[in-house]
C-alpha positions in Angstrom: 32.9 1.3 -12.4 32.6 3.9 -9.7 31.2 6.4 -12.2 29.0 3.9 -13.8 27.4 3.1 -10.4 26.8 6.8 -9.8 25.1 7.2 -13.1 22.3 4.8 -12.2 21.4 6.7 -9.1 20.8 10.0 -10.9 17.5 11.7 -10.3 16.7 13.0 -13.7 19.1 15.8 -14.6 20.3 16.0 -11.0 23.9 15.3 -10.1 24.4 13.5 -6.8 27.5 11.7 -5.5 27.8 8.0 -4.7 27.1 8.5 -1.0 23.7 10.0 -1.9 22.5 6.5 -2.6 22.5 5.9 1.2 19.5 8.2 0.9 20.6 10.8 3.4 21.0 13.1 0.4 18.7 11.3 -2.1 16.0 13.7 -3.4 12.6 12.5 -4.4 10.9 14.2 -7.3 7.3 15.3 -6.4 4.9 16.9 -8.8 1.1 17.1 -9.2 0.5 17.6 -12.8 2.5 20.9 -13.0 1.5 22.9 -10.0 4.1 21.6 -7.6 7.7 20.6 -8.4 9.7 20.4 -5.3 12.7 18.2 -4.2 12.3 17.3 -0.5 15.0 15.0 0.8 14.4 11.5 2.0 16.3 10.1 5.0 17.8 6.7 5.2 16.5 4.8 8.2 18.3 1.5 7.6 22.1 0.6 7.6 23.3 0.6 4.0 27.0 0.4 5.2 26.2 -3.0 6.7 23.1 -4.3 5.0 23.4 -5.8 1.5 19.7 -6.1 0.9 16.6 -4.4 2.5 12.9 -4.6 1.6 9.3 -4.7 2.8 9.0 -1.9 5.3 5.9 -1.4 7.6 5.4 1.7 9.7 3.7 2.5 13.0 3.6 6.0 14.5 3.3 6.6 18.2 1.3 9.8 17.7 1.5 10.9 21.3 5.3 10.9 21.5 5.9 11.3 17.7 8.1 8.3 17.4 8.2 6.1 14.3 8.7 2.4 14.3 9.6 0.8 11.0 9.9 -2.9 10.6 11.7 -4.2 7.5 13.5 -7.3 6.1 17.3 -7.1 5.9 20.3 -9.3 4.9 23.9 -8.7 5.6 25.0 -11.8 3.6 23.3 -11.5 0.3 22.5 -8.8 -2.3 19.4 -10.7 -3.3 16.1 -11.1 -1.5 14.5 -14.6 -1.2 14.6 -17.8 0.8 18.4 -18.2 0.6 19.4 -14.7 1.5 19.6 -15.3 5.3 17.3 -12.3 5.8 16.3 -11.2 9.3 13.6 -8.9 10.6 14.8 -5.4 11.8 13.1 -2.5 13.6 14.2 1.1 13.0 13.1 3.6 15.7 13.4 7.3 15.3 11.7 10.7 16.1 9.4 11.7 13.3 11.0 15.2 13.4 14.6 13.8 13.1 14.7 10.5 11.2 18.5 10.4 11.0 18.6 9.9 14.8 17.7 6.3 14.5 18.2 3.1 16.5 18.0 -0.2 14.7 17.5 -3.5 16.5 17.2 -7.1 15.2 13.8 -8.5 16.0 14.5 -12.1 14.9 16.9 -14.0 12.6 17.1 -17.5 11.2 18.3 -20.1 13.7 17.7 -17.8 16.7 16.2 -19.3 19.9 13.8 -16.9 21.6 12.3 -18.3 24.8 11.3 -21.8 24.1 11.0 -21.5 20.3 13.8 -22.0 17.8 13.4 -20.3 14.4 14.4 -22.6 11.5 17.9 -21.7 10.3 17.9 -22.8 6.7 15.7 -20.1 5.1 15.1 -16.4 5.3 12.5 -14.5 7.4 10.1 -12.4 5.3 6.8 -10.6 5.1 6.9 -8.8 8.4 4.2 -6.5 9.8 3.4 -4.4 12.9 0.2 -4.5 14.8 -0.9 -2.8 18.0 -3.9 -3.2 20.4 -3.1 0.1 22.1 -1.9 -1.7 25.3 1.7 -0.3 25.2 3.1 -3.1 23.0 3.8 -3.6 19.3 3.2 -7.1 17.9 5.8 -7.7 15.2 4.9 -10.6 13.0 7.0 -12.3 10.3 7.1 -15.4 8.1 9.7 -18.1 8.0 10.3 -19.3 4.5 11.5 -22.6 5.8 8.2 -23.9 7.3 5.9 -21.1 6.0 4.8 -20.3 9.6 4.0 -16.9 10.9 5.6 -16.0 14.2 5.3 -12.9 16.4 7.3 -11.1 19.0 6.3 -8.2 21.3 8.1 -4.9 21.7 7.4 -2.9 24.9 7.0 0.8 24.1 7.6 1.9 27.7 10.8 0.0 28.3 12.0 0.1 24.7 12.8 -3.6 24.7 11.8 -6.8 22.9 10.2 -9.4 25.1 12.2 -12.6 25.5 9.5 -14.9 24.0 8.3 -15.9 20.6 5.0 -17.5 19.6 2.9 -18.4 16.6 0.2 -16.3 14.9 -2.8 -18.6 14.9 -5.8 -19.3 12.6 -9.1 -20.8 13.7 -9.8 -24.3 12.3 -12.4 -26.8 13.5 -13.1 -24.6 16.6 -9.4 -24.4 17.7 -6.7 -21.9 17.0 -3.8 -23.6 15.1 -0.4 -22.2 14.2 -0.6 -19.9 11.2 1.0 -22.0 8.5 0.1 -22.3 4.9 -1.5 -25.7 5.4 -3.8 -24.7 8.3 -4.7 -21.5 6.5 -5.8 -23.3 3.4 -7.8 -25.7 5.5 -9.4 -22.9 7.4 -10.4 -21.2 4.1 -11.8 -24.5 2.8 -13.7 -25.0 6.0 -15.3 -21.6 5.7 -16.4 -22.2 2.1 -17.6 -25.7 2.7 -14.5 -27.5 1.4 -15.3 -26.3 -2.2 -11.9 -24.6 -2.6 -8.9 -26.6 -3.7 -5.6 -24.7 -3.5 -2.0 -25.7 -3.4 -0.4 -25.3 0.1 2.1 -22.4 -0.4 2.3 -19.2 1.5 0.0 -16.4 2.4 0.9 -12.7 2.9 -0.3 -10.8 6.0 0.6 -7.5 4.4 -2.3 -5.3 5.2 -2.6 -3.1 8.3 -5.0 -4.2 11.0 -7.9 -1.9 11.7 -10.2 -1.9 14.8 -13.9 -1.7 14.1 -16.7 -2.6 16.6 -14.4 -4.6 18.9 -12.6 -6.6 16.2 -9.3 -6.1 14.3 -9.6 -6.8 10.6 -6.9 -7.7 8.0 -7.2 -8.9 4.4 -4.8 -11.7 3.4 -3.6 -12.5 -0.1 -0.9 -14.9 -1.1 0.7 -17.1 -3.7 -2.0 -19.7 -3.5 -3.3 -19.6 -7.1 -3.0 -22.1 -10.0 -3.9 -21.9 -13.6 -7.4 -23.2 -12.9 -8.2 -21.9 -9.4 -7.0 -18.4 -8.5 -7.1 -17.4 -4.8 -8.2 -13.8 -4.4 -7.8 -13.5 -0.6 -9.7 -13.7 2.6 -10.9 -11.3 5.3 -9.8 -12.2 8.9 -10.8 -10.8 12.2 -9.3 -11.0 15.7 -9.7 -9.5 19.2 -6.0 -9.5 19.9 -4.1 -9.4 16.5 -2.8 -12.9 17.3 -5.7 -15.3 17.0 -7.4 -14.9 13.7 -10.6 -16.2 12.2 -11.8 -16.3 8.5 -15.0 -14.3 8.1 -15.1 -13.8 4.3 -13.5 -15.4 1.2 -13.7 -13.9 -2.2 -14.8 -16.3 -5.0 -11.9 -17.7 -7.0 -11.4 -16.9 -10.7 -9.8 -18.7 -13.6 -6.3 -17.8 -14.4 -2.8 -18.1 -12.9 -2.2 -14.5 -11.7 -1.7 -14.1 -7.9 -3.6 -11.6 -5.8 -1.0 -10.8 -3.2 -0.1 -7.8 -1.0 -3.0 -5.7 0.3 -3.9 -2.6 2.3 -7.3 -1.8 3.9 -9.4 1.1 5.1 -12.7 1.0 7.0 -15.2 3.9 6.5 -18.9 3.8 7.4 -18.9 0.1 7.9 -17.3 -0.6 4.6 -13.8 -2.2 4.1 -12.0 -0.7 1.1 -9.2 -3.0 0.0 -6.5 -2.4 -2.6 -4.6 -5.4 -3.8 -1.7 -6.2 -6.0 -2.4 -8.6 -8.9 0.8 -9.9 -10.4 2.5 -12.7 -12.2 6.2 -12.6 -11.8 6.7 -14.5 -15.1 4.6 -12.2 -17.2 3.4 -8.6 -17.1 1.6 -7.3 -14.0 -2.2 -7.2 -14.0 -2.4 -3.9 -12.1 -3.6 -2.6 -8.7 -7.3 -3.3 -7.9 -9.8 -1.8 -5.5 -12.8 -3.7 -4.0 -15.0 -3.3 -1.0 -16.7 -5.5 1.6 -19.8 -4.5 3.5 -19.2 -5.6 7.1 -22.9 -5.7 8.0 -23.7 -8.2 5.3 -20.2 -9.6 4.4 -20.8 -9.1 0.7 -18.3 -7.6 -1.7 -18.2 -5.5 -4.8 -15.9 -6.7 -7.5 -12.5 -5.4 -8.7 -12.1 -1.9 -10.0 -8.8 -1.4 -11.8 -6.7 1.5 -10.5 -3.5 1.1 -12.5 -3.1 -0.1 -16.1 -2.5 -3.7 -16.9 1.0 -4.4 -18.4 3.4 -2.8 -15.9 6.2 -5.2 -15.2 5.4 -5.2 -11.5 2.9 -3.2 -9.5 4.2 -3.7 -6.0 2.2 -3.3 -2.8 -0.5 -0.6 -2.9 -1.7 1.5 0.0 -5.0 3.2 1.0 -5.6 6.0 3.5 -7.9 8.9 4.4 -7.3 12.4 5.5 -10.5 12.3 7.4 -12.6 13.4 4.5 -11.5 11.8 1.2 -10.0 8.4 0.3 -6.7 8.1 -1.4 -4.8 5.2 -3.0 -1.0 4.9 -3.5 0.1 2.6 -6.3 3.4 1.8 -7.9 4.1 1.8 -11.7 6.8 2.9 -14.1 9.8 1.2 -15.6 13.0 3.2 -16.1 15.4 1.9 -18.8 19.1 2.0 -17.7 22.2 0.6 -19.5 22.1 -2.5 -17.4 18.4 -3.2 -17.6 15.0 -2.0 -16.4 14.5 -0.5 -13.0 10.9 -1.4 -12.0 8.6 0.7 -9.9 10.3 4.0 -10.6 7.0 5.9 -10.0 4.6 6.0 -7.1 1.2 7.8 -7.7 -1.2 8.9 -5.1 -4.8 9.1 -6.4 -7.8 10.8 -4.8 -11.0 8.7 -5.2 -13.5 11.1 -6.6 -16.2 8.5 -7.2 -15.8 5.3 -5.1 -18.4 3.3 -7.1 -18.5 2.2 -10.8 -17.6 4.0 -12.9 -14.5 4.7 -10.8 -13.1 8.2 -11.1 -9.7 9.1 -9.7 -7.6 12.3 -9.7 -3.9 12.2 -9.5 -2.7 14.2 -6.5 1.0 13.6 -6.6 3.6 11.7 -8.6 6.8 10.5 -6.8 9.7 9.4 -9.0 13.0 7.9 -8.1 15.6 6.6 -10.5 16.6 4.0 -7.9 13.0 2.7 -7.6 10.2 3.1 -5.0 9.3 -0.3 -3.6 6.8 -1.6 -1.0 5.6 1.7 0.3 4.1 2.0 3.8 2.0 5.1 4.4 0.7 6.8 7.6 -1.4 9.9 7.9 -0.7 11.9 11.0 -1.7 15.5 11.9 -1.8 16.7 8.2 1.5 15.0 7.5 1.8 12.1 5.0 4.6 9.8 6.1 6.1 7.3 3.7 8.7 4.6 4.0 9.9 2.6 1.0 12.9 0.5 -0.2 15.2 1.5 -3.0 17.7 -0.2 -5.2 16.3 -3.7 -4.8 19.2 -5.9 -6.0 16.7 -8.5 -7.2 15.8 -6.0 -9.9 19.1 -4.3 -10.7 22.3 -5.7 -9.2 24.5 -2.9 -10.4 23.2 -0.2 -8.0 25.7 0.5 -5.2 23.4 0.3 -2.2 20.0 -0.7 -0.9 18.2 1.0 1.9 14.9 1.9 3.6 14.0 5.6 3.2 11.6 7.8 5.2 10.0 11.0 4.0 7.4 13.4 5.4 5.1 15.7 3.4 2.8 18.6 4.4 -0.5 17.1 3.1 -2.2 20.5 2.6 0.6 21.7 0.4 0.5 18.5 -1.7 -3.2 18.0 -2.2 -3.9 21.6 -3.0 
C-alpha cells in the first residue's frame, strides 16, 4: 500500500518519496507553451501531520513587512470536507521569503465560545476569507454550515493576536443591517430587484477579494441558490468597513440548474471585472466565465467563456493585474489514476489580449500537479506572483496519503516573458 500511495503523488516522470506529499519537496511543473520548463518547489504552509483535510485558502500579504497571512479550512477528524467533517478555520502566518517558518493558529472552531457568541457545534465551518481596511487589523470571515451564517473575527497585526470577540457579517435589508444569513441575503436581493426574484434559501459564498474604490469596498457574491427554473448568477455588494454590506447590483437570472459560485474581482478604470465558476456537481462543469460591471452606470456585459465547457470541475478562478495587463487564473484538467480521476490537475494563467467580444486570450503559464491544484488564491507583489492552493482533496481521491495547503512564489518577469 505504501508504494501504491507513492505512485499517485508522482509528478510526471519524476520520482519523489512519500514525505514529498507534505509539499516541502513537492515540485510543480511550470511551462509556457515550450519556452519555459522549470521545477520550482512549493512549500507546505499547513500541518499535514495533524490535519486530515485542508481546503479553501485565501491570502493577504503585508507588503511593508513581507509577511503572508493565509486563511484556510482544516479538519483533524475527517478525511472528507463538508458539513460533517468538524472543520475549523486556521490561519498560517509566515515570511514571504521563508514560508517554511510558519505559525498556525485556530481562528474559530465548531462549538467555540468567543466573547458573547457561541458558534454552533453540529456542523463544519467553511468558506472563509480575509479582508482588511488598512487599519492594522485583518477581518477573517467564515460560514457556519449549521445556521448558514457568516461570522467574522479580527486579528491585530501589531500584537499578532486574535481579538476575544466574534460578530456577524451583516446585509442591509429594509434600511437595517441584519446578520448575513442565507435567508436575509435572499430577502435583500429580492428587495433590490423589487421582489421579482424567487430563490431557495440555501447558502451564498463570499469568496471574492474586497477591493477599495472611491471610498467603498466591493465584493461579488455567488452561491448555491439556483434551481432548474431560476438560476442565481450573483450580486455586487459594497461596504465602508468590510462588515456591513449592501446590495448594489444583481445580475439577471437565467434558466437552468447550474450554479454560479466562487468569484474573484478586479477594478480598473471604474470597471469591475469578475471571473466566476459555473458548475453543477452532478454533471460536467460549465466552465469559468468573465463579465464586467460599469460602476458609474451599474450595467453589466454578459458572460465570456474562458475555459471550455465539460471539465468535471472548474474550481475557483482568480483575476489580477501586473499594473499593465489583466490576467485570469483558471483550473482545468482531469488526471486518470488507478483509483479514479484526480480533478483540477492543471491551472492555467491567461493574459487578456482583448477584453471585449470577441475575447482573445494568450496562455502565459501552465501549472500541473498530479495531486491536484485546488482553490487557488493569487497575490501580485513587487513583480512576484504568489499562489496558495490545496492538494490531495480527499473528497476527490481518498487514496492519496496527505492533504495540505501549499505556497509558491514566481518571478513574474521570467514567467510572462
